C-alpha positions in Angstrom: -6.2 7.8 -39.6 -9.3 9.1 -37.9 -9.6 5.8 -36.0 -6.0 6.1 -34.8 -6.4 9.7 -33.9 -9.6 8.9 -31.9 -7.8 6.1 -30.1 -4.8 8.3 -29.2 -7.1 11.0 -28.0 -9.2 8.8 -25.7 -6.7 6.2 -24.4 -4.5 6.8 -21.4 -1.2 7.7 -23.0 0.3 8.4 -19.6 0.1 4.7 -18.7 1.6 3.6 -22.1 4.4 6.2 -22.1 5.4 5.4 -18.5 5.4 1.7 -19.3 7.6 2.2 -22.4 10.0 4.3 -20.3 10.2 1.5 -17.8 10.8 -1.0 -20.6 13.6 1.1 -22.2 15.4 1.2 -18.8 14.7 -2.5 -18.4 16.2 -3.3 -21.8 19.4 -1.5 -20.9 19.6 -3.4 -17.6 18.9 -6.8 -19.2 21.6 -6.1 -21.9 24.1 -5.2 -19.2 23.3 -8.2 -17.0 23.9 -10.6 -19.9 26.7 -8.7 -21.6 29.5 -10.7 -19.9 27.9 -14.0 -21.0 28.3 -12.9 -24.7 24.7 -13.7 -25.5 21.9 -11.4 -26.6 19.2 -14.0 -26.3 17.6 -12.6 -23.1 17.8 -9.0 -24.5 16.0 -10.2 -27.7 13.4 -12.1 -25.7 12.8 -9.0 -23.5 12.5 -6.8 -26.5 10.1 -9.2 -28.2 8.0 -9.3 -25.0 7.8 -5.5 -24.8 6.6 -5.2 -28.4 4.1 -8.0 -27.9 3.0 -6.3 -24.7 2.4 -3.0 -26.5 0.2 -4.8 -29.0 -1.7 -6.5 -26.2 -2.1 -3.1 -24.5 -3.8 -1.7 -27.6 -6.0 -4.7 -28.2 -7.2 -5.1 -24.6 -7.8 -1.4 -24.1 -10.6 -1.4 -26.7 -12.3 -4.6 -25.4 -15.7 -4.1 -23.8 -15.0 -5.6 -20.3 -18.4 -4.7 -19.0 -19.9 -7.2 -21.4 -17.4 -9.9 -20.4 -18.1 -9.3 -16.7 -21.4 -11.2 -17.0 -19.5 -14.4 -17.7 -17.0 -14.1 -14.9 -17.8 -17.6 -13.7 -16.7 -19.1 -17.0 -13.4 -17.2 -16.9 -12.9 -18.3 -13.3 -13.1 -21.9 -14.4 -10.8 -21.3 -17.3 -8.3 -19.8 -14.9 -8.5 -22.9 -12.7 -7.9 -25.1 -15.8 -5.0 -22.9 -16.8 -3.3 -23.4 -13.4 -3.9 -27.2 -13.6 -1.9 -27.4 -16.8 1.2 -27.4 -14.6 0.3 -31.0 -13.7 0.6 -32.0 -17.3 3.9 -33.1 -18.9 4.3 -29.5 -20.1 4.9 -28.3 -16.6 8.5 -28.0 -15.4 10.4 -26.6 -12.4 12.7 -23.6 -12.4 14.2 -21.7 -9.5 12.7 -24.1 -6.9 9.1 -23.8 -8.1 7.1 -25.9 -10.5 5.6 -22.8 -12.0 6.3 -23.0 -15.8 5.0 -24.5 -19.0 7.5 -25.2 -21.7 6.7 -25.0 -25.4 9.9 -25.7 -27.2 12.2 -22.8 -26.2 9.3 -20.7 -24.8 8.4 -20.7 -21.1 5.1 -19.5 -19.8 4.0 -18.9 -16.2 0.3 -19.7 -15.8 0.0 -18.0 -12.4 1.4 -14.8 -13.9 -1.2 -14.7 -16.7 -3.8 -15.8 -14.2 -3.4 -12.7 -12.1 -5.1 -10.6 -14.8 -7.9 -13.1 -15.1 -8.3 -13.2 -11.3 -8.5 -9.4 -11.1 -11.3 -9.3 -13.6 -13.3 -12.2 -12.1 -12.9 -11.0 -8.5 -13.9 -7.5 -9.6 -17.0 -8.8 -11.3 -17.9 -11.0 -8.2 -17.4 -8.0 -5.9 -19.5 -5.7 -8.2 -22.3 -8.3 -8.3 -22.5 -8.3 -4.5 -21.6 -4.6 -3.9 -24.8 -3.6 -2.2 -24.5 -6.2 0.5 -20.7 -6.5 0.7 -20.4 -6.2 4.4 -22.7 -9.2 5.1 -21.0 -12.4 6.2 -23.1 -14.4 3.7 -21.4 -12.3 0.9 -17.9 -12.6 2.3 -17.9 -16.4 2.5 -18.2 -17.0 -1.2 -15.8 -14.1 -1.9 -13.3 -15.7 0.5 -13.6 -19.0 -1.3 -13.1 -17.2 -4.6 -9.7 -16.1 -3.3 -8.7 -19.2 -1.3 -9.4 -21.6 -4.2 -7.0 -19.8 -6.5 -4.4 -19.5 -3.7 -4.7 -23.1 -2.8 -4.5 -24.2 -6.4 -1.3 -22.2 -6.9 0.2 -23.8 -3.8 -0.9 -27.3 -4.9 0.3 -27.0 -8.5 3.5 -24.9 -8.1 4.3 -24.4 -4.4 4.9 -20.8 -5.3 4.5 -18.9 -2.0 5.5 -15.6 -3.5 2.8 -15.7 -6.1 0.1 -16.6 -3.5 1.2 -13.5 -1.5 0.6 -11.4 -4.7 -2.9 -12.8 -5.2 -3.7 -12.2 -1.5 -2.4 -8.6 -1.7 -4.4 -7.9 -4.8 -7.6 -9.3 -3.2 -7.1 -7.3 0.0 -6.6 -4.0 -1.9 -9.7 -4.7 -4.1 -11.8 -5.4 -1.0 -10.6 -2.1 0.5 -11.4 -0.2 -2.7 -14.9 -1.8 -2.7 -15.6 -0.4 0.7 -15.3 -3.4 3.0 -15.7 -2.3 6.6 -12.5 -2.0 8.6 -14.0 -4.3 11.3 -13.7 -7.2 8.8 -10.1 -6.3 8.1 -9.4 -6.2 11.8 -11.1 -9.6 12.2 -9.1 -11.0 9.3 -5.9 -9.7 10.9 -6.7 -11.5 14.2 -7.5 -14.7 12.3 -4.2 -14.3 10.3 -2.2 -14.0 13.5 -3.9 -17.0 15.1 -3.2 -19.0 11.9 0.6 -18.3 11.9 1.6 -21.4 13.9 -0.4 -23.6 11.5 1.0 -21.9 8.4 4.5 -22.2 9.9 4.1 -26.0 10.2 2.8 -26.2 6.7 5.8 -24.5 5.2 8.6 -26.6 3.8 12.1 -26.6 5.3 13.7 -24.4 2.7 10.8 -21.8 3.0 11.3 -21.6 6.7 15.0 -21.2 6.2 14.5 -18.3 3.8 12.6 -16.4 6.5 15.0 -17.2 9.4 18.2 -16.1 7.5 16.8 -12.6 7.5 17.5 -12.5 11.2 20.5 -14.8 11.4 22.4 -15.4 8.1 24.6 -18.1 9.8 21.6 -20.5 9.8 22.2 -21.2 6.1 25.0 -19.2 4.5 24.2 -20.5 1.0 20.7 -19.0 1.1 21.8 -15.8 2.9 24.5 -15.4 0.2 22.0 -14.2 -2.3 20.8 -11.3 -0.2 24.3 -10.5 0.9 25.5 -10.1 -2.7 22.4 -8.0 -3.5 23.3 -5.6 -0.6 26.9 -5.5 -1.7 25.9 -4.5 -5.2 23.6 -1.8 -4.0 26.2 -0.4 -1.7 29.0 -0.5 -4.3 27.0 1.8 -6.6 26.9 4.7 -4.1 25.4 7.8 -5.6 25.9 7.5 -9.3 27.0 3.9 -9.8 30.1 2.3 -11.3 28.8 2.9 -14.9 27.0 1.0 -17.6 28.6 -2.4 -18.2 31.1 -1.6 -15.4 29.5 -3.1 -12.3 31.8 -5.7 -10.8 29.1 -7.8 -9.1 27.0 -7.8 -12.2 29.7 -8.3 -14.9 31.6 -11.0 -13.0 28.5 -13.0 -12.1 28.7 -12.6 -8.4 25.1 -11.2 -8.2 22.6 -14.1 -8.5 19.6 -13.8 -10.8 20.8 -10.4 -11.8 18.4 -10.0 -14.7 15.3 -11.3 -12.9 14.9 -11.3 -9.1 17.8 -8.9 -8.3 17.6 -6.5 -11.3 17.0 -3.6 -8.9 20.4 -4.4 -7.3 22.0 -4.5 -10.8 20.7 -1.0 -11.4 22.0 0.1 -8.0 25.5 -1.1 -8.8 25.8 0.4 -12.3 23.6 3.5 -11.9 23.8 4.0 -8.1 21.2 5.7 -5.9 20.2 7.9 -8.8 19.4 4.9 -11.0 17.4 3.2 -8.2 15.5 6.4 -7.5 14.5 6.6 -11.2 13.1 3.1 -11.0 11.1 4.0 -7.9 9.9 7.3 -9.5 8.7 5.6 -12.7 6.8 2.8 -10.9 5.3 5.2 -8.3 4.0 7.5 -11.0 2.5 4.4 -12.7 0.9 3.2 -9.5 -0.5 6.6 -8.7 -1.9 6.9 -12.2 -3.6 3.5 -11.8 -5.2 4.6 -8.6 -6.4 7.8 -10.3 -7.9 5.7 -13.2 -9.7 3.6 -10.5 -11.1 6.7 -9.0 -12.5 7.9 -12.3 -14.0 4.6 -13.3 -17.5 4.7 -14.8 -18.7 1.6 -13.0 -18.0 -0.4 -9.9 -16.6 -3.2 -11.9 -14.2 -1.0 -13.9 -13.1 0.9 -10.7 -12.3 -2.4 -9.0 -10.3 -3.7 -12.0 -8.1 -0.7 -12.0 -7.7 -0.9 -8.2 -6.6 -4.6 -8.6 -4.1 -3.7 -11.2 -2.7 -0.9 -9.1 -2.5 -3.3 -6.1 -0.6 -5.8 -8.2 2.0 -3.2 -9.2 2.2 -1.8 -5.7 2.8 -5.1 -4.0 5.3 -6.5 -6.5 7.3 -3.3 -6.6 7.8 -3.0 -2.9 8.1 -6.8 -2.3 10.9 -7.0 -4.9 12.8 -4.0 -3.6 12.5 -5.1 0.0 13.8 -8.5 -1.1 16.8 -6.9 -2.7 17.4 -4.9 0.5 17.3 -8.0 2.7 14.0 -6.9 4.4 11.9 -9.7 2.8 12.5 -13.4 2.0 13.6 -14.3 -1.5 10.4 -15.5 -3.1 11.0 -14.9 -6.8 8.5 -12.2 -7.7 9.5 -9.9 -10.5 10.0 -6.1 -10.4 7.1 -5.0 -12.7 8.2 -4.1 -16.3 11.9 -4.2 -15.2 12.7 -7.9 -14.5 13.5 -10.2 -17.4 10.6 -12.5 -18.3 8.3 -12.7 -21.2 5.2 -13.8 -19.2 5.7 -11.1 -16.7 6.2 -8.3 -19.2 3.3 -9.2 -21.4 1.0 -9.7 -18.4 1.9 -6.2 -17.1 1.2 -4.5 -20.4 -2.1 -6.4 -20.7 -3.1 -5.3 -17.3 -2.2 -1.7 -18.1 -4.3 -2.1 -21.3 -7.3 -3.0 -19.2 -6.7 0.1 -17.0 -6.5 2.2 -20.2 -9.8 0.8 -21.3 -11.3 1.9 -17.9 -9.9 5.4 -18.5 -11.5 5.5 -22.0 -14.9 4.9 -20.3 -14.5 7.1 -17.2 -17.4 8.7 -15.5 -18.2 12.4 -16.2 -16.1 15.0 -14.4 -19.2 16.3 -12.5 -19.4 12.9 -10.8 -15.8 12.8 -9.8 -16.4 14.3 -6.4 
């Protein structure tokens, strides 16, 4: 009992409680979006993932990450091997991307799990070169650290949405580490210059997903997803049509209503109030993560928490903008809300890492 009390006193209960609140809301949404199909399978999977995620949160929060940071190169190689498993017979395609491993009835997304490993390895790499971060000789290997993972994801799964998440995480971690703004400006210039080459490298359906944002008539079948999402959001108005009462949700008119467009499902059944609650919970969680980063005891732990905050920040606003028709449909989940075992367990594990950082925060007299 003393051990449990000590853990509850020192861990970040705010992170855990906010995550559980998000998951309770998510379970209600997943139940509603699958209610008309007459099956509770997705609800049961989501509930199991939440329970497993809480266990992972507790276990990971007491792990000594500082000791593991010395072996970041080994974990980086293991992450590469994890992504390469998609090229084995276990890999399969779903939703247009070859992003999943199938073990019987269980599907696992390696790139989703790999995000947490990437945050830790990149944080350790940054911390090891912190004193000379703004030197070009330091930035080249750091750039390869990111580009190898992004290139590997494109090669194995062709998942552009996931590569954007990795890039956003790395950018926020570099900013938190103190990279000079001149390097960000230079990167922006190079990024703009590379747009024509990136455009040519995109596949036809990926280009179409971007173009339909400006002209839905280019491909009505692709634009239909976003249109149905906006219809569902508009139909909810202030307080929504009611739990299990959303016409788009219950009659199957809203595509991927328990995964990519779960925010739209909430909008139809719970209205603007329900959407605002999702935003409030996730914003509080993100702000707490940035606070944990600020109070980290070491450079490494600070950067880990910043990377986790960046992951939640990017995926939250990318998914919501996608539902609003302001971003292409790329299949990234809404953290802790969208249906998906890999995603839910990954998010809880990441929050457990942040809670571990909080347990080893720097003294208050240094937090200035």
